[in-house]
N, C-alpha and C positions, 0 to 999 in steps of 0.2 A: 251424292253430288258434292264436288269440291266447293268450299266457301270462297267467294270472291270478296275482296276488300278494296274499296276506293277511299280516298282521303279528300275531304273538303279543306283546302289549305287557307286558313285564316290566322296564321301565326300561332300565338299562344292559345287561341281558341279553336284550333283545328280539331277535327273529329273524324272517326272512321264511319264508313257506310258499309255494313256487312250484308252480303246477298248470298242466300243459299237455302238449305232446308232445315238446319238445326241451329240457327244463329242465336236463338234465345238462351241456349246453354253454353254460349261461347265464353271463353276466358276473358275476352275483352269486356263484355257486359258485366261479368262478375267483378272485374277490377274497377269498373266505374262505380258500381254500387258499393263495393268495399265494406260489406256487412252493415251498411247504414240502414236506417229505417226508410221504407219506401211505401208510397201510396200508388197503386195501379188505378188509373182512371179509365173507365171503359163505358160501354153502353149496354142496354138490355138486349140488343141483338148479338153483339160479339161475346158478351160475358158467358152465355151458356156454351158457346163453341170453344173458347180459348182461354178463359180466365184461369180455370184449374190447371191447364197445361202450362201456362206461363208461371203461375205461382210455384208449381212443382219444379220447373226449370231453375227458378231462383231460390235454390235451397238455402243459401246463406243470407243472413240478415232477417229483419222483421218486416214482412210483406203484408200490407193491408190493401183493401180495395174500396172503391166507390163506383157504383153503377148508376149512370145517368140515362135519361130517356134518349132514344135514337131519333135523329132527324136534324136537318139544317135549321128548322124553325126553333130548335133549342140552343142554337149557337148564339147566345145573347147574354146580356148582363145578369139576368136572373140566374141562369145556370152557372155563370162564373161565380156569383155569390154563393151558390151551393157548395162549390169547391172550397172557397175560402172558409165557409162555415165548418165544413168537415175538417179542414186542416187545423182550425183553431180549437174545435171541440176535441180533437185527438192530440192537441198540444204539440204539433210538429214544430221543430225549430229549424234554423237555417242549415243544419246538417242533413235534413231530409231530402229525399229525391222523389220526384213525380215521374210516373211511367205512363205514357199515352199508349193505350192498347185499343186500336180501332182505325177508323178512316180519317179523312181530312178534318171533319168537325171536331172529333176528339183530340186530334193532334194539335189543331190550332188553339182550342180553348185551354187545353192542358198547358201548352207552351206559354200562353198569355198569363195563366195563373202562376206558373213558375216564375215568369219575369216580374210579377208584381208582389208575390207573397214575401214578406219581410225583405223587400227590395231585391229579391232575386235568389232562387234556389235552383239546384241542378234538376234537369229533366232528361228523359230518354224517350226516343221515338220508337215504337214497335208497331209499324203500320200494317194493317190487315187487308186493305183494299189496293187494287192496282193503282188507282189515282193517287192515293197517299204514298205508295211505295216509290212512284216515279216523280212525284212533284211536291206535295205539301209537307212531307216529312223532312225534306232536305232544304236547307237554306235559311232557316230561322225566322220565317214569317209567321207571326202568331197574332190572333185577332178574334174578335167577336163581331157579329153583325149589328147594324142599326136599321130600324125600319126604313130609313132614307137611303141606305146603301150598304153593300156587302163589305165586310172587313174594315169598316171605317174606324174602329177603336182597337188598337193593337200596338205591338212593339216588335222590333227585330231582336230576337233572342235565340241563340243557337243551342241545340241539344248537345249532350255530351257524346252520344253515339246513336246511330240509326241501325236498327236490327230488322232486316227484311227477310222474312221466311216465306218463300213462294208457295209453300203448302197451304197457306191460308186462302190462296186464290181458288182452291178446289171447292170451297163452300160459298164463294162469292156468286150472288145471283147474276144472271146474264146481263141484265140491265146495268148493274153496277160495274161489271167487267167492261162493257162497252163504254161507259162513262170514263173509266180509267184510260181507255185507248185514245181518248181525245187528247190527253196530255202527252201520250207517247207520240202521236202524230205531230203534235205541236213542235217537238224537238227537231223533227225532220224539216219542218217548214221554216223554222227560224234560223237554223245554223248548219244543217247537215243534209244536203241534197242526196248524198249516197245512202244515208239512213232512210230517207223518204222512199227511195227506190227499193231498198231492202224490205221496207214495210209493204210496198205494193206487191212484191214478189212473195212475201211470206204471210200475208194477212189471213189466209185461210187457216194455216197452221196455228197462228197466234189465237185466232178466234176459237179454235179447237183446244186451246190451252196446252199445246205441246210444251213441256217444261223446259226443254233446252232452248227453244225459241224465246220463251218468256224471260228466262234468265238473261239471255243476250239483249233483249229489248230493254229490260229494266236496267242492266248495267250501262248500256249506251245512253239511255235517258238520264240516269243519275250522273254519269260522267259529264254530259253536256251541262246539266244544271250546276254541278259543282264547279265547273270551269267558269261559268258566267257569274256565279255568286262570288267566287274568289276574286274576280275582276272588280266587282261592284256590289258589295254586301248590302248596302242600304238603298239600292235602286236610285242612284243619282244619275245614272247614264245607261250603260249597256244592259243592265239587268231588266230594264223595262221591256225588252223584247220577249221576256218570258210571259208577258201578258197578252200575247197574240190571241185575239178573239175574246179576251176577258172583259173588255169594256162593253162590248155588245152583250156578252153572256151574263155579266152581273146585272145589267139592266133588265134582261129577261127574267132572271131569278127574282129580283126585287119586285117587278111588275106582277109576278105570280105569288108574292109573299112567301117565297122560298118553299112553296108547296106544290110546284108544278114540275118542270124539268129538273133533273138532277144537275149538280154543278157541271159535271163533265159533258152532259148533254147540251147544256146551255153554251158551254165553251165550244163544242163542236159546231153548233149553229152559228156562234159568233165568229169562228174561223172561216166558215163559208162566207159570211157577210164581209169579213175583212178581205177575203180574196176578191170578192166582187167589187169592193170599194177600191182595192189596189188596181184592179184592171180598169175600172172606170176612170181613175186618175192617170192612166197611162203608165203606171209603174210596173205592173205585172202583165206578162203576155196573156192575152185572153185565152189561149189554148191551155194554160196552166189551170184555169178555174175548174174545168170539168175533171181534171186529175184529182184536185183537192176534194171536190164533192164526191167523186167516185170512191175514194179511199174512206172518207167519212161514212158513206152509206154502207160500204162493205163491213165497216166496224160496228154497224148498227146504230149510227148516230144521226141525229137530224141535221139537215143542211139548210135550214131556214128557221126563222122565229115562228112561234105559234101564230096562226092567222088571226086569232082573237085579240092579240095585243095591238093596241093602237100605236102607230109610229110616233105620234106626238108624245105619248106617255114614255116610250122608250127613250126618245131624245131628251126629255126632261130628266129622267133618271140617269142618263149618261152624264149630265151636267154635274152630278154629285160624285162622279168617279174620282178615285184618288189621283189619277193621272192628269186631272185638270190643274193647270198651273196659271196663276194670275188671270183666272177667268177663261183661259183658252183650253178647249178640249184637245187632248193629244191622243192619237190612235196609233197602235202598232200595226203597220202594214208591210207588205212584201214587195221587194224589187224583183224577186225570183223565188222559186222553191229552193229553200236553203239560205235565204237572205232576207232579214227583216230589220226594220228601223222605226223609230218614232216619228210621226208626221203631225204637224199642227197647222201647216199652211194649205188647207184644203177649202174648197168652196162648200158652204153649208148646204147648197142645193144638191150637191152630189151625195152628201150624207143622207139627206132626206129621201132622195131617190132610192138609195140602198135600203133604208129602213122600210120604205113602202114596198119594195120588192120582197123583203123578208129574208 
């Protein structure tokens, strides 16, 4: 399969996004590493599957590894400290490179460690989950969670290269694959109605993991994200639309102490809630809501918050969302499938009604 290359245009900090089947052995990655000392950071689920393969692909330079426990509950300051401890014990200097091998948790925490260690060292994204390949590995958002909110402690810090090998999706559990589809669907909802229609037509093949369809979906998703980030790197304006469903979803995750729904599952439920909220405010045609919910369900995603979660608790947790500005909660909502914007002038009663509906 031919390798596809996109570029996230950020001037001197621009970087390539490689999509294919053997990107780990690419000349582009070798040039970034440039025979420097590197530390692969991964987890105990991914390591047995891909650590040896990645190390053998990176024949040049001194390659070491650190294996962390797997799970969103470990995306915290304690785990971040383990990375710093390892770097200091190994006497890494500013010429070192961190390589994030794993899903969104590994990518986020590795990127944040790179942003902080000795005030910034290079890092590379090697995402192994669909969610990470189409979303978290691209755009430079790095962070750890706090008990009061998801991704509340972090930095914007761009990788040097993103290497997406779709072969890693062969070993991805069905539930994780569905979680990644939430972010794919999001791109159709926020900016590309034609892509949403393409997803409706090809959802069965995508869920069967037909490789040609996956490559196309990943390429289109990354292209949309790269364009949005290039317009607004630090989320002062348009980049906020990438958070469709996330304010609802992050509240669900926090309410479950990051041990219930997966991130993508919570975002899927959140996008359904955002669609209902959009229709309730008269922004979105009511007939569009069943289309959104149908595609989410065909992708194996929830279309409502877990019934056991109290609406009052979710509303309280939403108040801690990063999109709160001057005490005002802002939501990403839709005017139509393919068009999203940030809304803050809504009636609190409408939000409560949506939370109660789930």
